[in-house]
C-alpha positions, 0 to 999 in steps of 0.5 A: 726514115731509118736511123743508123750509127756506125764507126765507118761509113763507106759510100760506094760498093765497088772494088775500093769500097768493098775492100775498105769494108773488109779491112774495117771489119777485120779491125773490129769497126762497126762498118756500113757500106752504102750501095748506090743505085748506079752499077760499079764500072767493073760490071761493064767488063765482060772479062777481067784478065789482069787481076791477080788470082784470076786468069779470066773472070767476068767483071760482075762475077768478080764484084760478087766475089768481093761483095760476099767477102765483105758481107762475111764479116759480122761487123760489116753491113751493106745497105742500099741508097744514094747520098743526097745530103751530107755534113762532114768535118764537124765532129759526127758526120751526118749523111742522108739517103732518101730512106735513111739518116746515118751518123758516122765517126769516119767516112770513106768515099768510094763512089767510082768515076761516075756514070758520065750521064749528061747533065742538065745545063745550069744544074750544078750551080742551082743545086740546093737553090731550086734543083733537088734530088729528094722529095722527102727532104725538100718537098715541104719547102715547096708546099703550094708551089710549082714543082716539076719531077724530071725522069721516067722510072717508078721512083719518079712516079712515087716521089711525085705522089709524095710531093702531091701529098705534101701539098705541092703543085707537082707536074712530071716531065718525061723524055718518054711517052706515057705509054712507055712509063711504069704501071704506077702512072695510072695512080699518078693520073688518078691524082690529076698530076699533069704528065708532060711526056716526050720532053727533055730538060736541056737547061735550068735558068736562075734569076738575079737572086741565084735561085731557079726561075725556069727550065728550058725544054725540047720536044723529043718529037719535034725539037720545039723549045718550050719554057716552064716557070717553076719553083723547084726541079726534082731530078731523079735520073742521076745524082752528081756525087762529086758536086755534092762532096765539093759543096760539103767542103771536100776538095777536088782537083781541076779534073773533078777528082777528090784530092787525097794524101798518101793515107787516102785522106781528103782535106777533111780530117776523118774523111777518106777517098779511094778508087776511081773517084780519086782519078789516076789509073782506073784499074781494079788492082789500084782501086783495091789497094786504095780501098785497103789503105783507106780502111786501115787509116780510117780504123787508125783514125777512130782509135784517136777519137775520145770514147 
């Protein structure tokens, strides 16, 4: 695992996060911008015609322009990774991705409005209680126990091999056929890791102790319903970021948006949020404005900390 320390960690590399990075960098703050696997919503815009200075520009091109600006400051570093765990509000903030641990004095959450991928029923309530998103983090807890990986990309295969090496009894559930999976599937098969293909997980069920007991699945070929008992389900298709922030103590509104004050600060001192993750008008201009405000105030906050 890589280890990083910074003054400001910005989670998200969309317009809000990148603008916050520009302001933090110009304030002389050691800044890390964490760029997640999911694409910024702006990349879905074929043309942006309402951002000042550009009569018409593709969303992806505009984002590339923002990113180049942020990276031009030597105080700003961009690294890739999705947050899988975080501890905030207890002095130093601790954040983990699948490959790195990051310690930060202040955090700006700019993860956007989410990818709106369909979640597995019951997933949120069992996150941390048998539903996980990281083999490296939680795999050792399930040595000699039955775990299922759910997904279909290369990362699923790699993490299944990690769990197998840790001594877990690991199986893979995929909603596509084996023949459609990446080339790494052969190594998985060589390790005699069972692959259950053409199956979709539709519900996660807990026991009376509040931990996972089984998953309910549906065949994508026949619609037959199948149940599997297990000790942990690893889901790598998406990470429910706002649920994770809520579990860390960040207050959300009744629509699941992060609540902020006029300085973009959350209910936790030193933790800010900006852009679509706070709700409101989903416009680039608003995201950039909130990112600027969050960057300015995070930089001010750091000045108040003892050296």
